[in-house]
N, C-alpha and C positions, 0 to 999 in steps of 0.2 A: 928780208923777204920771207921769215917764216909769220913776221906781224903780218902779212899782207894775207900768207895764204888763211892761216885762222881769220882773218876779217870777213877771207873769202866763202871760207866754210859756215860761219855764221850766218851771213847775208843768203847763202844758198838754204841752208835748213828754215831760217825765216821766212823765207819763200816760200819753200814747198809745205813745212810744216804750217796748222794750223791757227798760227801766231796772233798776238793783238795787232792792230797797228801803233801800240806804242812798242811793242818787241820788238817791228819791224823797224819803226823810224829809228830806233837806238840800232838795231845793226847796220845800217843803213848810214848812221852818223860815222860808228866806225870804219865801214867799208872806206869812205868818203877820205878819213881819215891817212887810211894801210895805202891809198892810190890804186883801189882795187879799180880794175877797168871799166870806163864809161859805159859800156855798154851795159855788162852787169848792174850798175848803178842805175840807169834808165829802167831795165826792167825789174829792178825792185821798187824805183820811184812809182813808177804806175802800176806794182801790186798794190803801193803804199794808198794810193790814191784810190785804187779801187775797194781795201778794206774802210777807209774811212768815209766812203759814198756808202758803201753797205752797212756800216752803224748807223749813218744817220737816216738811213730808209727803214733800220731796224727800230731807232728810237723813236722815229715817227709813227711805226706801225705798231712800237708797244704805250705810246701816249692815245690814240683813236683807240684802240681795244679799251684803256683806261676807262677811255672819256664815255665809250656802250659800255661798262660794268654797271654802271646807275640804271639804266634802261632796260639791262637785261633780263628784270621777270615780265614787262612788259613789252619788250619790243624785241624777242632776243634771235631772232628773225638779225639784226644787223647784225649783233656781235658774230653770228653766223658765217656771213658774209665776208664779214674784215679778215676773220680764222682763214677761211678758205685762200683769199688773197696775199697771204703773207707766208704761206707756205712757200711762194718763189723763192724767199727770202732766204731761204735754208741753205747754210746755218745758219741758225741765231745769237743774236749775241745774246748776256747772259739776262739781259735786261727784260727783253724779248719774252724770250725761255718764258720767265716768271712770271710777264702779265697773260700769256696764255698757261698756263696754266692755272693761275687765279680765273683767269676768266670760263675755261672748262670746267673749273667746281664751281663755280658761283651758275653756271649753266645745266651744270647736273643738277644744283640744288633748285634751282627757278623750275626745272622737267618734274623734277619729286613734287615738288609743292603746285606747281600745274595739275598734275594726276590726281597728288592729293584732294587738290579743289576740288576737278571733277568728279572725283567718285563720293565727295562729302556731298555735291549736288545730286549726284544720283539717288545717294540713299537719301537726303532729307524728300526729295522730290517723294520718293519710293513709300517714305514714313507719312508724307502727310495723304497720300493716295491711302494706304493701308488705314489713317486713323479718318477717313472719308468712310472707308470701306465699313470698318468698324461700327460708327458712329449711326450709319444707314440699316449695316445688322442689327444695334442696340448692344453692340457688344464691348464699347467705348470703356474704357477705366482709364482710372489717373493716370494707373503706368504708364498707358499709352503716351498720354499727352505730358507727363515727365520725360519720357524716351525725347519727344519731338523737342522738347524745352530746350535739353540738354542736345542734341544734336543742332540747332540753331546755336548758339553758344558756340561751336564746335566749327561751324558754318564759319563765323561772326568773326574766329580767329583764326582759322585759316583764310580770310582776307573774300570766302565767295560772294562776288555778284552783290551787292546792294541792292540791286533790285529783286533780287531771287530772295535775298533773306527776307525784307521789305513782303514780299509776299507770306512768305509763309508766318511770318510773324502773325499776320493780320487775319492766316486762313485759322493761328492756334489760340486767336483769341474770340475768334469765331466759336471755334469747337469749345471751348471753352465756356461762353457764353448760352450755346444750346444748353448744357449739362449742367448746368445752372439754371434753367429755367426751366431743364426739364425734371432737376431736381428739385426745385421749387414749389412747383406742381405734383411732387409726388405729397410732400410734406403739407401743402393746402387739402389735399384731398383725407390724408391719413388725421388731418386734424380736426377736419370735420365729418371723419368718420366714429375719431373718439366722440365728440358732440352729438353724433347720432341724428344731424341739421341737416334735413332732407335739401331742402334746396341749397345749401352750399356744395354736401354730396356730388348735386348732380351738375352745380355748375363749376367745381372741380375737376369731375373726372370730367365732361367737354372740352376743358383745356387741356387734361391731360393726353384726351383721345386724340386732339388736336394736334398736340406736338408730333404725338407717337406716330399720326396718318403721314404728317409731314415729313419726315425721317423715313419712312417708308418707300413713300411717292422720290424720292432722291432730293427731296428740298436740302440746301447746298446751305450751311448753318455758319461757311466760312466768310459772308459775305457781311456778316453784323460784327460788331468791336463791343470788347465789354472791357470790365476792370478785374479784381480781383477774383481770383480762380476758390471755388467752392468745391467739397464733392457731393456725391452722385448718387443714388441707389442705384443695383444690377437694373439688367432688363428682365429677369426671374421676377424680379422684388415689384418691380413695375406691373407685371403680367397679373398676378396675384394679387397686388393693392386692386388695380382694377375690378377681377374678378369679384373681390371681396367687395366692392364697391356696389358694382352691381346687383349681389345678392342683398347688401344691407336696403338699398333702395325699395327692391320689389316689399321686401320686409316691412319696412316704413312705410309702403303706399299701400297695403294689407293691412297697419295696424292705424293708418290713418281713414281708412275705407272702414274699419269697426270701429275707430272711434267715434266717426261720422253716425255710422249706424245705428251707435249705442248712444247717441247724444240725442236723434231725433225718437228714437223710440224712450228714451226716458223721459223727454219735452212732450211727447205724449203723452205717456203718461202721467205727466204734473198737469196739464192741459183736461185729462178723461175725468169725470167726477166719479167713475166708476160705479157696479150698479146697483139699481136702486130697489130698494124693497117692493115698490108699489111705484106703477108708472105711471098713474095721475087721476088721485082719488078726487072722485066727484062725487060720488053718495057712498054710503052702510053699503051698499052690497058691491059699489066697486070695489071696497075696502077686504070686504069680505073675500072676495073671489080670489085678491091680489094674496092676501094672508094664505088661503088656501092651498098656492099653487107652492108645488115644492122644488122649483128649478129656484128660487134665491141663496139660499144656503150656498148651492153647487157653484154657479158664478161668482159670487163673491169670494169663496174661498179659489176661483183659476182665478182671477182678477189681485187677488193679493199672491199668487203664488207667477203670476206673472213681472210683478211690480218689483218680489224678491230678487226675480231671475233681471230683471232691467237694471236695478241697482247691483248686484254682483256683477254684469257686462259692461259696464259703468266703468267702477273700479279697476275690473282690468285691464279693461283699453284706453284708461287715461282719459277719461273724460272731468270736466272742471269740475275742482272738489266745492265748487261753489253752487252748482249745478246737481248735484248729488244731492249735497244737505237739502236746499231747496226741493229735493224732489222726497226728501225723506222726512219732512215737514208736512208735506201735500199728502202722504203715505198717509201719517200720524192723523192728522186732520179727517181724510176721508174715514178710516179706521173708528174716529170717536163721532163722527156722525153716524157710521152704521150700529155701532151701539148702539147710541140713543134711539135710534130707528126701531131695532130688534126691541127695544126698552118698550119702546109707546106700541110696536105692532101687537108685542105678550099681553099689555094692557088692554087695547083693544080688544082683545083676542078673549083675554078671560070674563069681559063684560057682556060681551055676546054669548057666552055659554050661558051665561046666567036665564032663568028663565023667564023672571018679569026684569030687567034689565033696566034704567029712567034710559028713556033716551036722550035727557042730558046729561046723562056719565057718557052713553056711545059717543054722542058729539063733542063731548071735550076731548073723549081719548082719540076722538079721529081728527078733531081739531090737530092736538099732539104730531098726530102724525104726518099730516099734512106738513107742519111745520120742523118737522126733521125732516122732511124730503125736500122743503125748501131752502134749506140751511145747506143744503151740497155744494 
């Protein structure tokens, strides 16, 4: 009797308590052996069937949750739906509790990662827009592109959409190439300025101005593709460089005009025979009249002064040395001819001053004057 009462008590506790099927099954076995009433055994058997069915349902739910862990990052709503359905199975088995805790943890991790992806994507798009705006305003520096490159790597590590990353990389490459082209144009202009090559300066300035105009009107450099990254100069430097180029072009053009004018003046000097002591000696009287004129010395002095000035201007303005040397030779020639002409005129003057100068002597000196004139 005491043994039966103990079995009844254990069976009642197993039924009423939150026991496992194994515990209830053991209590039910002891109750049957101890002769517990059939009604109590039947109630315990029903309870055992309910616990066993509940365990199977919890096991199935746990298996379903574990299967959905593999897609929880891409399809979290499936796990959330299953999680809602298992609420009716409480109290859960230990297996189901563990599956729920693991799923909720991974769901939280996935949600955090998704928020991080969204924030990184937003930051990436904002940085791209800021870089494009900085390019348009001429303030895009290497630090902007380094930040953008770092952000792209971060986006890839956080598994941001590949299409977003690909677009960002294309835009980054476009900005890099645009900066390289701009920097190359500035280097070409600086090289042309250092060489003082007017034609190259004008072409380089045109190229740089075209690039800057395209940037100001909103030309999108992100449609370009490029290779390695190179350094670029600042916008302030580009502006000062262009101003220097314009002033240099003006100076060089003035120098070219001055050189052309000096060359033309020198060439005119070379082609000119200089002033003559006599214009066209046809008779003794003509020679005498020319000799007695006092304007010749002044015109020769003026011609020599003009020649010296033309040579000086030619040297200062960069006229080719060959033309200058040729002009010097021509001036020396004209100087020798002038001196010979002066000596011939002085000899003729001396003969004319004689009271009874022979006609042959006057004719000889006059002929000498004519020869000196024809030698010019």
